C-alpha positions as CSV (number, residue, x, y, z in Angstrom):
1,M,-105.6,145.8,77.7
2,V,-108.8,147.9,78.1
3,A,-108.9,151.2,76.9
4,V,-111.1,154.1,78.3
5,T,-112.1,157.0,76.2
6,D,-111.3,160.3,77.6
7,R,-115.3,161.4,78.2
8,A,-115.6,158.0,80.2
9,A,-112.6,158.6,82.4
10,K,-113.9,162.3,83.2
11,I,-117.4,161.0,83.9
12,L,-115.6,158.3,86.1
13,S,-113.8,160.8,88.1
14,E,-116.9,163.0,88.5
15,V,-118.8,159.9,90.0
16,Q,-116.0,159.3,92.3
17,K,-116.0,163.0,93.4
18,E,-119.7,163.3,93.9
19,S,-119.6,160.0,96.2
20,E,-116.7,161.4,98.3
21,A,-115.5,157.6,98.4
22,E,-112.2,156.9,99.7
23,H,-111.9,154.0,97.2
24,T,-112.0,153.9,93.4
25,L,-114.1,152.4,91.1
26,R,-113.7,148.8,90.1
27,I,-115.0,146.6,87.3
28,V,-116.3,143.4,88.8
29,N,-118.2,140.5,87.4
30,G,-121.8,140.7,88.4
31,Q,-125.1,139.1,87.8
32,G,-125.7,139.5,84.1
33,G,-122.6,141.1,83.1
34,Y,-119.9,143.6,84.5
35,Q,-120.8,146.2,87.3
36,L,-119.0,149.1,89.0
37,A,-118.0,148.8,92.5
38,F,-115.9,150.8,95.0
39,D,-112.7,149.0,95.9
40,E,-108.9,149.4,96.9
41,A,-106.3,148.9,94.2
42,R,-104.3,145.5,94.1
43,D,-100.8,145.1,92.6
44,D,-101.9,143.2,89.4
45,D,-104.5,146.1,88.5
46,Q,-104.7,148.0,85.3
47,V,-105.3,151.5,86.7
48,V,-107.1,154.1,84.6
49,E,-106.2,157.7,85.4
50,N,-107.6,161.0,84.7
51,E,-105.7,164.1,85.6
52,G,-103.4,162.1,87.5
53,K,-105.9,160.3,89.8
54,A,-107.0,156.7,89.5
55,V,-110.6,156.5,88.5
56,L,-111.0,153.0,87.4
57,L,-109.4,149.4,88.4
58,I,-109.5,146.6,86.3
59,G,-108.2,143.5,87.8
60,S,-106.8,140.3,86.3
61,D,-110.0,138.5,87.1
62,V,-112.0,140.4,84.5
63,A,-109.3,141.8,82.1
64,D,-109.0,138.6,79.9
65,G,-112.9,139.0,79.2
66,L,-112.6,142.5,78.6
67,S,-109.2,142.3,76.3
68,N,-109.1,144.9,73.5
69,A,-112.4,146.5,74.8
70,T,-113.1,150.1,74.9
71,I,-115.0,151.6,77.6
72,D,-117.2,154.6,76.8
73,C,-120.1,156.6,78.2
74,E,-123.1,158.7,77.3
75,K,-125.4,161.1,79.6
76,G,-129.0,160.7,79.0
77,P,-132.4,161.6,80.8
78,E,-131.7,158.5,83.3
79,G,-128.3,159.7,83.9
80,V,-125.0,158.2,82.8
81,R,-124.6,154.8,81.0
82,F,-121.3,152.9,80.6
83,F,-121.1,150.8,77.7
84,L,-118.3,148.4,76.2
85,S,-117.4,147.8,72.6
86,R,-114.8,145.7,70.7
């Protein structure tokens, strides 16, 4: 199972609000690693919530590769950067 820090969950919520997207962010396999993309929830997703609202979807296709990982973030001059730690 993937853990998400409270700070990262809050930032994910802010990103979703700012984008006014109808969907939720999902971790997907991309070129060179994992990326975030907006998508609809699926039955087998791990759903991360912030204040009762879904802010991140983790599908079974990436969950094994992220097993026991923690997602956190930091704000810098170039914006927000999300990172994984194990």
